Each structure stands twice: as structure tokens, then as C-alpha cells.
TORROGU-374958 format. One record per atom (N, C-alpha, C): residue in three letters; x, y, z; atom name. Coordinates in Angstrom, 1 decimal. Layout:
BEGIN
res=ALA	x=X	y=Y	z=Z	atom=CA
...
//
This chain:
BEGIN
res=MET	x=-14.1	y=-0.7	z=21.0	atom=N
res=MET	x=-13.2	y=-0.1	z=20.1	atom=CA
res=MET	x=-13.0	y=-1.0	z=18.9	atom=C
res=ALA	x=-13.0	y=-0.4	z=17.7	atom=N
res=ALA	x=-12.7	y=-1.2	z=16.5	atom=CA
res=ALA	x=-11.4	y=-0.7	z=15.8	atom=C
res=ASN	x=-10.7	y=-1.7	z=15.2	atom=N
res=ASN	x=-9.5	y=-1.4	z=14.5	atom=CA
res=ASN	x=-9.8	y=-1.4	z=13.0	atom=C
res=MET	x=-9.6	y=-0.3	z=12.3	atom=N
res=MET	x=-9.9	y=-0.3	z=10.9	atom=CA
res=MET	x=-8.6	y=-0.1	z=10.1	atom=C
res=LEU	x=-8.5	y=-0.8	z=9.0	atom=N
res=LEU	x=-7.3	y=-0.7	z=8.1	atom=CA
res=LEU	x=-7.8	y=-0.3	z=6.8	atom=C
res=PHE	x=-7.3	y=0.7	z=6.2	atom=N
res=PHE	x=-7.6	y=1.1	z=4.8	atom=CA
res=PHE	x=-6.3	y=0.8	z=4.0	atom=C
res=ILE	x=-6.5	y=0.0	z=3.0	atom=N
res=ILE	x=-5.4	y=-0.3	z=2.0	atom=CA
res=ILE	x=-5.8	y=0.4	z=0.7	atom=C
res=LEU	x=-4.9	y=1.4	z=0.3	atom=N
res=LEU	x=-5.1	y=2.1	z=-0.9	atom=CA
res=LEU	x=-4.1	y=1.6	z=-2.0	atom=C
res=ASN	x=-4.6	y=1.5	z=-3.2	atom=N
res=ASN	x=-3.8	y=1.0	z=-4.3	atom=CA
res=ASN	x=-3.7	y=2.0	z=-5.5	atom=C
res=ASP	x=-4.6	y=2.9	z=-5.6	atom=N
res=ASP	x=-4.7	y=3.8	z=-6.7	atom=CA
res=ASP	x=-3.9	y=5.1	z=-6.6	atom=C
res=PRO	x=-3.5	y=5.7	z=-7.7	atom=N
res=PRO	x=-2.7	y=6.9	z=-7.6	atom=CA
res=PRO	x=-3.5	y=8.1	z=-7.0	atom=C
res=PRO	x=-2.8	y=9.1	z=-6.6	atom=N
res=PRO	x=-3.5	y=10.2	z=-5.9	atom=CA
res=PRO	x=-4.4	y=11.0	z=-6.8	atom=C
res=TYR	x=-4.2	y=11.0	z=-8.1	atom=N
res=TYR	x=-5.0	y=11.7	z=-9.0	atom=CA
res=TYR	x=-5.3	y=10.9	z=-10.3	atom=C
res=GLY	x=-6.3	y=11.2	z=-11.0	atom=N
res=GLY	x=-6.7	y=10.4	z=-12.2	atom=CA
res=GLY	x=-7.9	y=9.5	z=-11.9	atom=C
res=THR	x=-8.0	y=9.0	z=-10.7	atom=N
res=THR	x=-9.3	y=8.4	z=-10.2	atom=CA
res=THR	x=-9.6	y=9.1	z=-8.8	atom=C
res=GLU	x=-10.7	y=8.8	z=-8.3	atom=N
res=GLU	x=-11.0	y=9.4	z=-7.0	atom=CA
res=GLU	x=-11.0	y=8.3	z=-5.9	atom=C
res=ARG	x=-10.5	y=7.2	z=-6.2	atom=N
res=ARG	x=-10.5	y=6.1	z=-5.2	atom=CA
res=ARG	x=-9.7	y=6.4	z=-3.9	atom=C
res=SER	x=-8.5	y=6.9	z=-4.1	atom=N
res=SER	x=-7.7	y=7.3	z=-2.9	atom=CA
res=SER	x=-8.3	y=8.5	z=-2.2	atom=C
res=TYR	x=-8.8	y=9.4	z=-2.9	atom=N
res=TYR	x=-9.5	y=10.6	z=-2.3	atom=CA
res=TYR	x=-10.6	y=10.1	z=-1.5	atom=C
res=ASN	x=-11.5	y=9.2	z=-2.0	atom=N
res=ASN	x=-12.6	y=8.7	z=-1.3	atom=CA
res=ASN	x=-12.2	y=7.9	z=-0.1	atom=C
res=ALA	x=-11.2	y=7.1	z=-0.2	atom=N
res=ALA	x=-10.7	y=6.3	z=0.9	atom=CA
res=ALA	x=-10.3	y=7.2	z=2.1	atom=C
res=LEU	x=-9.5	y=8.3	z=1.7	atom=N
res=LEU	x=-9.1	y=9.2	z=2.8	atom=CA
res=LEU	x=-10.2	y=10.0	z=3.4	atom=C
res=ARG	x=-11.2	y=10.3	z=2.6	atom=N
res=ARG	x=-12.4	y=11.0	z=3.2	atom=CA
res=ARG	x=-13.0	y=10.1	z=4.2	atom=C
res=LEU	x=-13.2	y=8.8	z=3.9	atom=N
res=LEU	x=-13.8	y=7.8	z=4.8	atom=CA
res=LEU	x=-12.9	y=7.6	z=6.0	atom=C
res=ALA	x=-11.6	y=7.5	z=5.9	atom=N
res=ALA	x=-10.7	y=7.3	z=7.0	atom=CA
res=ALA	x=-10.8	y=8.5	z=7.9	atom=C
res=ARG	x=-10.8	y=9.8	z=7.4	atom=N
res=ARG	x=-10.9	y=11.0	z=8.2	atom=CA
res=ARG	x=-12.2	y=11.0	z=9.0	atom=C
res=HIS	x=-13.3	y=10.6	z=8.3	atom=N
res=HIS	x=-14.6	y=10.6	z=9.0	atom=CA
res=HIS	x=-14.7	y=9.6	z=10.1	atom=C
res=ALA	x=-14.0	y=8.4	z=9.8	atom=N
res=ALA	x=-14.0	y=7.3	z=10.9	atom=CA
res=ALA	x=-13.3	y=7.8	z=12.1	atom=C
res=LEU	x=-12.1	y=8.5	z=11.9	atom=N
res=LEU	x=-11.4	y=9.1	z=13.0	atom=CA
res=LEU	x=-12.2	y=10.1	z=13.8	atom=C
res=LYS	x=-12.9	y=11.0	z=13.0	atom=N
res=LYS	x=-13.7	y=12.0	z=13.6	atom=CA
res=LYS	x=-14.9	y=11.5	z=14.4	atom=C
res=LYS	x=-15.6	y=10.6	z=13.8	atom=N
res=LYS	x=-16.8	y=10.0	z=14.4	atom=CA
res=LYS	x=-16.4	y=9.1	z=15.6	atom=C
res=GLY	x=-15.3	y=8.4	z=15.4	atom=N
res=GLY	x=-14.8	y=7.4	z=16.4	atom=CA
res=GLY	x=-14.4	y=8.1	z=17.7	atom=C
res=GLU	x=-14.0	y=9.4	z=17.6	atom=N
res=GLU	x=-13.7	y=10.2	z=18.8	atom=CA
res=GLU	x=-12.7	y=9.5	z=19.7	atom=C
res=GLY	x=-11.7	y=8.9	z=19.1	atom=N
res=GLY	x=-10.7	y=8.2	z=19.9	atom=CA
res=GLY	x=-11.0	y=6.7	z=20.2	atom=C
res=ARG	x=-12.2	y=6.3	z=19.9	atom=N
res=ARG	x=-12.6	y=4.9	z=20.1	atom=CA
res=ARG	x=-12.1	y=4.0	z=19.0	atom=C
res=GLU	x=-11.9	y=4.6	z=17.8	atom=N
res=GLU	x=-11.5	y=3.8	z=16.6	atom=CA
res=GLU	x=-10.0	y=4.0	z=16.4	atom=C
res=THR	x=-9.4	y=2.9	z=16.0	atom=N
res=THR	x=-8.0	y=2.9	z=15.5	atom=CA
res=THR	x=-8.1	y=2.8	z=14.0	atom=C
res=VAL	x=-7.6	y=3.8	z=13.3	atom=N
res=VAL	x=-7.6	y=3.9	z=11.9	atom=CA
res=VAL	x=-6.2	y=3.9	z=11.4	atom=C
res=ARG	x=-5.9	y=2.9	z=10.5	atom=N
res=ARG	x=-4.5	y=2.9	z=9.9	atom=CA
res=ARG	x=-4.7	y=2.9	z=8.4	atom=C
res=VAL	x=-3.7	y=3.5	z=7.7	atom=N
res=VAL	x=-3.8	y=3.6	z=6.3	atom=CA
res=VAL	x=-2.5	y=3.0	z=5.8	atom=C
res=PHE	x=-2.6	y=2.1	z=4.8	atom=N
res=PHE	x=-1.4	y=1.5	z=4.1	atom=CA
res=PHE	x=-1.5	y=1.8	z=2.7	atom=C
res=LEU	x=-0.4	y=2.4	z=2.1	atom=N
res=LEU	x=-0.4	y=2.8	z=0.7	atom=CA
res=LEU	x=0.5	y=1.9	z=0.0	atom=C
res=MET	x=0.0	y=1.3	z=-1.1	atom=N
res=MET	x=0.9	y=0.4	z=-1.9	atom=CA
res=MET	x=0.6	y=0.6	z=-3.4	atom=C
res=GLY	x=1.4	y=0.1	z=-4.2	atom=N
res=GLY	x=1.3	y=0.3	z=-5.7	atom=CA
res=GLY	x=1.4	y=1.8	z=-6.0	atom=C
res=ASP	x=0.5	y=2.2	z=-6.9	atom=N
res=ASP	x=0.5	y=3.6	z=-7.3	atom=CA
res=ASP	x=0.1	y=4.6	z=-6.1	atom=C
res=ALA	x=-0.5	y=4.0	z=-5.1	atom=N
res=ALA	x=-1.0	y=4.9	z=-4.0	atom=CA
res=ALA	x=0.2	y=5.4	z=-3.2	atom=C
res=ALA	x=1.4	y=4.7	z=-3.3	atom=N
res=ALA	x=2.6	y=5.2	z=-2.6	atom=CA
res=ALA	x=2.9	y=6.7	z=-3.0	atom=C
res=SER	x=2.5	y=7.1	z=-4.2	atom=N
res=SER	x=2.7	y=8.5	z=-4.6	atom=CA
res=SER	x=1.8	y=9.5	z=-3.8	atom=C
res=CYS	x=0.7	y=9.0	z=-3.2	atom=N
res=CYS	x=-0.2	y=9.8	z=-2.4	atom=CA
res=CYS	x=0.6	y=10.5	z=-1.2	atom=C
res=ALA	x=1.6	y=9.8	z=-0.7	atom=N
res=ALA	x=2.4	y=10.3	z=0.4	atom=CA
res=ALA	x=3.5	y=11.2	z=0.1	atom=C
res=LYS	x=3.7	y=11.5	z=-1.2	atom=N
res=LYS	x=4.8	y=12.4	z=-1.5	atom=CA
res=LYS	x=4.5	y=13.9	z=-1.1	atom=C
res=ALA	x=5.3	y=14.4	z=-0.3	atom=N
res=ALA	x=5.1	y=15.8	z=0.2	atom=CA
res=ALA	x=5.3	y=16.8	z=-0.9	atom=C
res=GLY	x=4.7	y=18.0	z=-0.8	atom=N
res=GLY	x=4.9	y=19.1	z=-1.7	atom=CA
res=GLY	x=4.1	y=19.0	z=-2.9	atom=C
res=GLN	x=3.0	y=18.3	z=-2.9	atom=N
res=GLN	x=2.2	y=18.2	z=-4.1	atom=CA
res=GLN	x=1.5	y=19.6	z=-4.4	atom=C
res=LYS	x=1.6	y=20.0	z=-5.6	atom=N
res=LYS	x=1.0	y=21.3	z=-6.0	atom=CA
res=LYS	x=-0.2	y=21.0	z=-7.0	atom=C
res=VAL	x=-1.4	y=21.3	z=-6.6	atom=N
res=VAL	x=-2.5	y=21.0	z=-7.4	atom=CA
res=VAL	x=-3.2	y=22.4	z=-7.8	atom=C
res=PRO	x=-4.1	y=22.4	z=-8.8	atom=N
res=PRO	x=-4.8	y=23.6	z=-9.1	atom=CA
res=PRO	x=-5.7	y=24.1	z=-8.0	atom=C
res=GLN	x=-5.8	y=25.4	z=-7.9	atom=N
res=GLN	x=-6.7	y=25.9	z=-6.8	atom=CA
res=GLN	x=-8.1	y=25.4	z=-6.9	atom=C
res=GLY	x=-8.6	y=25.0	z=-5.8	atom=N
res=GLY	x=-9.9	y=24.4	z=-5.7	atom=CA
res=GLY	x=-10.0	y=22.9	z=-5.9	atom=C
res=TYR	x=-8.8	y=22.3	z=-6.2	atom=N
res=TYR	x=-8.7	y=20.8	z=-6.4	atom=CA
res=TYR	x=-8.2	y=20.2	z=-5.1	atom=C
res=TYR	x=-8.7	y=19.0	z=-4.7	atom=N
res=TYR	x=-8.2	y=18.4	z=-3.5	atom=CA
res=TYR	x=-6.8	y=18.0	z=-3.6	atom=C
res=ASN	x=-6.1	y=18.0	z=-2.4	atom=N
res=ASN	x=-4.7	y=17.6	z=-2.3	atom=CA
res=ASN	x=-4.6	y=16.4	z=-1.4	atom=C
res=VAL	x=-4.2	y=15.3	z=-2.0	atom=N
res=VAL	x=-4.2	y=14.0	z=-1.3	atom=CA
res=VAL	x=-3.2	y=14.0	z=-0.2	atom=C
res=SER	x=-2.0	y=14.7	z=-0.4	atom=N
res=SER	x=-1.0	y=14.7	z=0.7	atom=CA
res=SER	x=-1.5	y=15.5	z=1.9	atom=C
res=ASP	x=-2.3	y=16.6	z=1.6	atom=N
res=ASP	x=-2.9	y=17.3	z=2.7	atom=CA
res=ASP	x=-3.9	y=16.4	z=3.5	atom=C
res=MET	x=-4.6	y=15.7	z=2.7	atom=N
res=MET	x=-5.6	y=14.8	z=3.4	atom=CA
res=MET	x=-4.9	y=13.7	z=4.2	atom=C
res=LEU	x=-3.8	y=13.2	z=3.8	atom=N
res=LEU	x=-3.0	y=12.2	z=4.6	atom=CA
res=LEU	x=-2.5	y=12.9	z=5.8	atom=C
res=GLY	x=-2.1	y=14.2	z=5.7	atom=N
res=GLY	x=-1.6	y=14.9	z=6.9	atom=CA
res=GLY	x=-2.7	y=15.0	z=7.9	atom=C
res=MET	x=-4.0	y=15.2	z=7.5	atom=N
res=MET	x=-5.1	y=15.3	z=8.4	atom=CA
res=MET	x=-5.3	y=14.0	z=9.1	atom=C
res=VAL	x=-5.2	y=12.9	z=8.4	atom=N
res=VAL	x=-5.3	y=11.6	z=9.0	atom=CA
res=VAL	x=-4.2	y=11.4	z=10.1	atom=C
res=ALA	x=-3.0	y=11.7	z=9.7	atom=N
res=ALA	x=-1.8	y=11.6	z=10.7	atom=CA
res=ALA	x=-2.0	y=12.5	z=11.9	atom=C
res=ARG	x=-2.5	y=13.7	z=11.7	atom=N
res=ARG	x=-2.7	y=14.6	z=12.9	atom=CA
res=ARG	x=-3.8	y=14.1	z=13.8	atom=C
res=ALA	x=-4.7	y=13.3	z=13.2	atom=N
res=ALA	x=-5.8	y=12.8	z=14.1	atom=CA
res=ALA	x=-5.4	y=11.5	z=14.7	atom=C
res=GLY	x=-4.1	y=11.1	z=14.5	atom=N
res=GLY	x=-3.6	y=9.9	z=15.2	atom=CA
res=GLY	x=-3.6	y=8.6	z=14.4	atom=C
res=GLY	x=-3.9	y=8.7	z=13.1	atom=N
res=GLY	x=-3.9	y=7.6	z=12.2	atom=CA
res=GLY	x=-2.5	y=7.3	z=11.6	atom=C
res=PRO	x=-1.9	y=6.1	z=11.9	atom=N
res=PRO	x=-0.6	y=5.8	z=11.3	atom=CA
res=PRO	x=-0.7	y=5.5	z=9.8	atom=C
res=ILE	x=0.3	y=5.9	z=9.1	atom=N
res=ILE	x=0.3	y=5.8	z=7.6	atom=CA
res=ILE	x=1.5	y=5.1	z=7.2	atom=C
res=GLY	x=1.4	y=3.9	z=6.7	atom=N
res=GLY	x=2.5	y=3.1	z=6.2	atom=CA
res=GLY	x=2.5	y=3.1	z=4.7	atom=C
res=VAL	x=3.7	y=3.2	z=4.1	atom=N
res=VAL	x=3.9	y=3.3	z=2.7	atom=CA
res=VAL	x=4.8	y=2.1	z=2.3	atom=C
res=CYS	x=4.4	y=1.3	z=1.4	atom=N
res=CYS	x=5.1	y=0.1	z=1.0	atom=CA
res=CYS	x=6.5	y=0.6	z=0.5	atom=C
res=GLY	x=7.6	y=0.1	z=1.1	atom=N
res=GLY	x=8.9	y=0.4	z=0.7	atom=CA
res=GLY	x=9.3	y=0.0	z=-0.7	atom=C
res=THR	x=8.9	y=-1.2	z=-1.1	atom=N
res=THR	x=9.2	y=-1.7	z=-2.4	atom=CA
res=THR	x=8.5	y=-0.8	z=-3.4	atom=C
res=CYS	x=7.3	y=-0.4	z=-3.2	atom=N
res=CYS	x=6.5	y=0.5	z=-4.1	atom=CA
res=CYS	x=7.2	y=1.9	z=-4.1	atom=C
res=MET	x=7.7	y=2.4	z=-3.0	atom=N
res=MET	x=8.4	y=3.6	z=-3.0	atom=CA
res=MET	x=9.6	y=3.5	z=-3.9	atom=C
res=ASP	x=10.4	y=2.5	z=-3.7	atom=N
res=ASP	x=11.6	y=2.3	z=-4.5	atom=CA
res=ASP	x=11.3	y=2.3	z=-6.0	atom=C
res=ALA	x=10.2	y=1.6	z=-6.4	atom=N
res=ALA	x=9.9	y=1.5	z=-7.8	atom=CA
res=ALA	x=9.5	y=2.8	z=-8.4	atom=C
res=ARG	x=9.0	y=3.7	z=-7.5	atom=N
res=ARG	x=8.6	y=5.0	z=-8.0	atom=CA
res=ARG	x=9.6	y=6.1	z=-7.7	atom=C
res=GLY	x=10.8	y=5.8	z=-7.2	atom=N
res=GLY	x=11.8	y=6.7	z=-6.9	atom=CA
res=GLY	x=11.5	y=7.7	z=-5.8	atom=C
res=ILE	x=10.7	y=7.2	z=-4.8	atom=N
res=ILE	x=10.3	y=8.1	z=-3.7	atom=CA
res=ILE	x=11.2	y=7.7	z=-2.5	atom=C
res=ALA	x=11.9	y=8.7	z=-1.9	atom=N
res=ALA	x=12.7	y=8.5	z=-0.7	atom=CA
res=ALA	x=11.9	y=8.8	z=0.5	atom=C
res=GLU	x=12.3	y=8.2	z=1.6	atom=N
res=GLU	x=11.6	y=8.4	z=2.9	atom=CA
res=GLU	x=11.5	y=9.8	z=3.3	atom=C
res=ALA	x=12.6	y=10.6	z=3.0	atom=N
res=ALA	x=12.6	y=12.0	z=3.3	atom=CA
res=ALA	x=11.6	y=12.8	z=2.5	atom=C
res=GLU	x=11.0	y=12.3	z=1.5	atom=N
res=GLU	x=10.0	y=13.0	z=0.7	atom=CA
res=GLU	x=8.6	y=12.7	z=1.1	atom=C
res=LEU	x=8.4	y=11.9	z=2.1	atom=N
res=LEU	x=7.1	y=11.5	z=2.6	atom=CA
res=LEU	x=6.5	y=12.7	z=3.4	atom=C
res=VAL	x=5.1	y=12.8	z=3.4	atom=N
res=VAL	x=4.4	y=13.7	z=4.2	atom=CA
res=VAL	x=4.7	y=13.4	z=5.7	atom=C
res=ALA	x=4.6	y=14.4	z=6.5	atom=N
res=ALA	x=4.7	y=14.2	z=8.0	atom=CA
res=ALA	x=3.7	y=13.2	z=8.4	atom=C
res=GLY	x=4.1	y=12.2	z=9.2	atom=N
res=GLY	x=3.2	y=11.2	z=9.7	atom=CA
res=GLY	x=3.2	y=9.9	z=9.0	atom=C
res=ALA	x=3.8	y=9.9	z=7.7	atom=N
res=ALA	x=3.9	y=8.7	z=7.0	atom=CA
res=ALA	x=5.3	y=8.1	z=7.1	atom=C
res=HIS	x=5.3	y=6.8	z=7.1	atom=N
res=HIS	x=6.6	y=6.2	z=7.2	atom=CA
res=HIS	x=6.8	y=5.0	z=6.2	atom=C
res=ARG	x=8.1	y=4.7	z=5.9	atom=N
res=ARG	x=8.4	y=3.6	z=5.0	atom=CA
res=ARG	x=8.0	y=2.3	z=5.7	atom=C
res=SER	x=7.3	y=1.5	z=5.1	atom=N
res=SER	x=6.7	y=0.3	z=5.7	atom=CA
res=SER	x=7.1	y=-1.0	z=5.0	atom=C
res=THR	x=6.6	y=-2.1	z=5.5	atom=N
res=THR	x=6.9	y=-3.4	z=4.9	atom=CA
res=THR	x=5.7	y=-4.2	z=4.8	atom=C
res=MET	x=5.8	y=-5.4	z=4.1	atom=N
res=MET	x=4.7	y=-6.3	z=4.1	atom=CA
res=MET	x=4.5	y=-7.0	z=5.5	atom=C
res=ASP	x=5.6	y=-7.0	z=6.3	atom=N
res=ASP	x=5.4	y=-7.6	z=7.6	atom=CA
res=ASP	x=4.5	y=-6.7	z=8.4	atom=C
res=GLU	x=4.7	y=-5.3	z=8.3	atom=N
res=GLU	x=3.8	y=-4.4	z=9.1	atom=CA
res=GLU	x=2.4	y=-4.5	z=8.5	atom=C
res=LEU	x=2.2	y=-4.6	z=7.2	atom=N
res=LEU	x=0.9	y=-4.7	z=6.7	atom=CA
res=LEU	x=0.2	y=-6.0	z=7.2	atom=C
res=THR	x=1.0	y=-7.1	z=7.2	atom=N
res=THR	x=0.4	y=-8.3	z=7.7	atom=CA
res=THR	x=0.0	y=-8.2	z=9.2	atom=C
res=ASP	x=0.8	y=-7.6	z=10.0	atom=N
res=ASP	x=0.4	y=-7.4	z=11.4	atom=CA
res=ASP	x=-0.8	y=-6.5	z=11.5	atom=C
res=TRP	x=-0.9	y=-5.4	z=10.8	atom=N
res=TRP	x=-2.0	y=-4.5	z=10.8	atom=CA
res=TRP	x=-3.3	y=-5.2	z=10.3	atom=C
res=THR	x=-3.1	y=-6.1	z=9.3	atom=N
res=THR	x=-4.3	y=-6.8	z=8.8	atom=CA
res=THR	x=-4.8	y=-7.8	z=9.9	atom=C
res=LEU	x=-3.9	y=-8.5	z=10.5	atom=N
res=LEU	x=-4.3	y=-9.5	z=11.5	atom=CA
res=LEU	x=-4.9	y=-8.8	z=12.8	atom=C
res=GLU	x=-4.5	y=-7.6	z=13.1	atom=N
res=GLU	x=-5.1	y=-6.8	z=14.2	atom=CA
res=GLU	x=-6.4	y=-6.1	z=13.9	atom=C
res=ALA	x=-6.7	y=-6.0	z=12.6	atom=N
res=ALA	x=-7.8	y=-5.2	z=12.2	atom=CA
res=ALA	x=-9.2	y=-5.9	z=12.4	atom=C
res=ASP	x=-10.2	y=-5.2	z=12.8	atom=N
res=ASP	x=-11.5	y=-5.8	z=12.8	atom=CA
res=ASP	x=-12.2	y=-5.6	z=11.4	atom=C
res=LYS	x=-11.8	y=-4.5	z=10.7	atom=N
res=LYS	x=-12.3	y=-4.2	z=9.4	atom=CA
res=LYS	x=-11.1	y=-3.8	z=8.5	atom=C
res=VAL	x=-11.1	y=-4.4	z=7.3	atom=N
res=VAL	x=-10.1	y=-4.1	z=6.3	atom=CA
res=VAL	x=-10.9	y=-3.6	z=5.1	atom=C
res=ILE	x=-10.6	y=-2.4	z=4.7	atom=N
res=ILE	x=-11.3	y=-1.7	z=3.6	atom=CA
res=ILE	x=-10.2	y=-1.5	z=2.5	atom=C
res=VAL	x=-10.4	y=-2.0	z=1.3	atom=N
res=VAL	x=-9.5	y=-1.9	z=0.2	atom=CA
res=VAL	x=-10.0	y=-1.0	z=-0.9	atom=C
res=PHE	x=-9.3	y=0.0	z=-1.2	atom=N
res=PHE	x=-9.6	y=0.9	z=-2.3	atom=CA
res=PHE	x=-8.6	y=0.7	z=-3.4	atom=C
//
């Protein structure tokens, strides 16, 4: 079993880095079939990825929906609390499965990870 940690820094839209990170995280969970532990940590502008209720044009990807898919597949999602505060995001506004997190948790996740992938 491998522990993977994805650290996202970019906003949900404007670049495709967060989108591509979540695509890879979802596929790692799917291909790992329970053998892989996949965690996602959102910091900086990526904290906005976890805001629930995003409305995007039809046919466009929805990052909050993609995070929900990761959470439903068993992937914990931490959102930097300091970054949330800086962007005016309350914990009640986060997508289901995401939680307000800390640098302490990110440090623990990093030390436990076999692979850390930063986007």
C-alpha cells in the first residue's frame, strides 16, 4: 500500500493545475482499489476549490464536484484554515468531505506519505 499526498496551490479556475491534480487523485483512488491512501491538501488560492455551490457554464468542469468524488472514494481533504480566513471562506461553506485543516495536519500527512505531489 502507498500513501499519496496531493498538495494544491492554484485556484479552481483560470489554470488547469488544480483540475489536473484532482483528475490524477481520482484515478489513483480508482486504480488503487483500496490499496492506495490518497489525501488532498488545499492551500493558497486552492482553498477556493473546496467552496460548495460553485456554478460553472454547462460543459465546463466543476472543481468542487471533483473534490466530492475524491471524498466519496475515501480521500480525506484538508483545507488550510489560514488560507480560508484570508479568502473569507467559512467551514460551513466547504464541500462535503472537506475539513478546515492546519499546518500540523499537513506536516503529519507529509511525513506519512510515500509520495508527495505538488500542483
